[in-house]
N, C-alpha and C positions, 0 to 999 in steps of 0.2 A: 184345145191344146196344143194339136200342131200349125195353126195359124197362128199363135201366137210367137211358138217356136221360130217362123217361118216369116215372121215382121222383126222377129228379133236381128236374125241370119240377115235380114234386109239393111237393116239401120245398120247394123255393125260394118257389110261390107261397101255400105257406100258412105261411111264416116274413117274409115282407117287415118286418113290422111288429117285427120284432127285428133286423134289418140296421141297420145304425150306419155300415156302408163308404159313403159318400156317390157315391164313384167308382162301385162299382157300381150304388148305386142311378140315378146317372144315366147313366149308359153302356149296363149290361147287363142291368138286373133291371125294364126297363120291363113294367109289364103291360100282356099284351095281350087285348084281351076279345075269347073266340071268336065269343060272336055276331054279333059286326059283324065281325071277321074282320082286324079291324088293332089296333094298340095304342091306350092311351088319351090319348083328347084331350090335344094339350098342354097349353094351360088349366089343366087338370084337373091333370096329372099333375107339372107343374112346379110348381103352387103348393101342391098335397100336401107337394112336397120343401120349400119353403121354408117351410113350419111344422114340418117333420121336426124331435124331440126327440133329441138324439142324447148325452144324462149318458157315456155309456161314450168315445164321442170323445172329449169334453170333457175326461174324466179321465187317458185316452191322452196327449191333447196337453199338457195340465199336467205328464207325466211326462216327453214330447220335448221340452220347451218345457229343463225343469231336467237333461236331458244334454247337450243343446245347450249350456249353459255349464260343466258340467265337463268339456266334447268341448275350449271354448274355454281355458278356467283351465287345462290339461292343456297345450294348445298353448302357452300364456301361460308353465309352467314349462319348456318347452322352445327360449323366445327369441323367440316369434313376441309379436310386436305386434296385439292383439283392439283389435275395436270389438263393440259392440251393444247395442241397444235395440229398445223395441218403439214402435212407429208409429201414430199411426191414418190410415187413409184419409178423405178428403175429398170424393170425387165411388165413383161404385159401381167397381169393377174387375170388370175380364175377359180375364183373361191365358189364351189356347188356346183361342180363339173358331173357328183353321180347325182344332181337333182331331175327328175322326170322332167324329159323334155319330148315334142316331135322331133327332136333333130338330134338324140342320141345325148348328148353333152348338153347339163343346165349350166346356169347361175345363179347367184342367191340373191334375192329382189326383197326391198323394203315393201311391205304388203301394209295399207293396200297402195303407197301413193308409187311403188312400181321405177324405182332407183336400185342400183345394185350396193351393195354393203357388204361391210366385210363383220360379221358378228361379232359380239363380245367376247362368246365362249368360242370361237376359232382363234383371236387373241390370247386367249387366256391358256388354250394349250398350246400352242406353240413359246409363249412365255412362259410354262410350266417346263415343255422340251430344255429351254436353254440355262434355268434352274436346277434342274436334275442333272441333264450330261455336260452343262458347261462349268457351271460353277459347284457343282455336285454339292448344295443343296440339303439340309439332311430331310426326310421324309416328316417330320415335325415344322421345318422351318417351311416348307413349301405348302403344308397344311395350312398352315396359318396366313399364310398369305392368301393361296390362292384356293381353297380348301377340297374337300375331296366329296364322294356318295353323302356323308355322315353331316359334314361342315360343312357351314357356308364359308369361305374364303372371304379376310378382311379388305382387301382392292374390289370395290367395281368398275369392269370392264362396258362402255359404253359400246353399241354398234359405231361402227368409222364410217362416215359417209363420203360422200362424193361433193366437190363443191361447187360442180357444174355438170347437165345430164345430155348434153348435147355432144353430138357426134366422138362419144367418149369408149366408142369401143372398136375392136380391133376382129378382124377375120385370121383367123391361123388356122393352120394344118400340120395333123398327124400322118404317117406313111407308114403302119403298121403291113411288113415284108410278109409274115406268117400269120394272117390272120384265119386260111383254112385251118391253119395246125389249132389255130386257138381254140375256132367255130368247133370244132370237131374234137376236142378235147384229146389232142394228142391223137388222134385214127388217120390220118395226113399226117405225117411227118414233114418236118420246117427242113427247106431246099432252095435253092437259088432261084430254080425253075419257076416258084408261084409267085403271083402277079403283086404288086404291095395294091395297098385300096387307101387312094387316100381318105382322111373324113377330116371336114373340116367343122371350127369350132370356136365360137365366139367367146375374147377374154377383152377385158376392160383394157387399154391400151397405157404403155408406157408415155410417163410423164406427165400421171393425172393426178391431182394431189386430193390427197382422205384427211379429213379431220377426224384425229383420235384424242381422246378423252379418257379420264378415268380416275376416280377416289376413291377416298378411303380417309375413318378417323384416324388411323396409326399412320401418322406421314415416313415415320423409316421402311412403312414398309409397302407404301408406295412408290417412294423412290426406288425399293428395291424391284417393283414390279414394272416399273418404267422404265429400267434399264436392261431387263429380260426381255421385255418389247419391243427394246427399240436395236439389240443386237439382234433378239430373236429373227424379225424379221428382215434383218439385213444378210444373217447368215444361212438360214434355212428357207427364209419363205414362207410366205403362207400361202393357202389355198392348194392348187392341183397343180401337176407338175413340177413342182419344185426343184426337182429332181433332176431338169433340163434349165434349172432357171430362173424362172417364174415365181410370181407373188412379191417380189426383191422391194423394200422400199429405202432410200436415204436417210442414212442413220446418220448424219448432221444435222439435220431437219428436227429432229429429236431433239436436239439443247436447245432449238427454242422456244421452248413451251412456254407455255403463263401460267 
């Protein structure tokens, strides 16, 4: 068994440059520096990943978008109402920061192909927030559109997918000043003499286009859900760090739907 594992490790280590699966590179195939008995420094590895050329992934995503459109048109032929369009992010996007990762902060990837996505569940959540907090829709109306723990909603939210995979990442930084205070659960008081500890994390950079799509047998509910998504991702943002402006998308581009 050890011999097999050593062979697998050898093959992976010597073919990393050929890997185009961003999920594996970000979560599983992080290089280990044997001479230092630790993983490659975060700032070096993340910046290498940020510059990664993934032409095969670009082609895969092109085919994925084509298949998604065929799926939507097939649903339309079965009586569904559909909406889809390509929308640009107007700030960095970090969906899935709480996912486990060797570098502390994760991202959400489609598996097994390994490109970053915005899950339909996340889109539904932000749309529901807008429906409740801004439009003040009744719980009955919200349940009819989005569903709840007992009832399925009438609108299908598909995962949003990027239109390309090469060089779509950006390394960002957060700089907590009172990490010792939080790390000791308050035993060390927050004070100006504590040293900030910069934390690097990966985001999908501003300006990347994602394909958003949804479908429903009820056209009125589809229109309502689309409006909630359009305004929700512009007003509230989606994913992590939305309170500092992350996860916003161009509202006007949602109007160019098909």
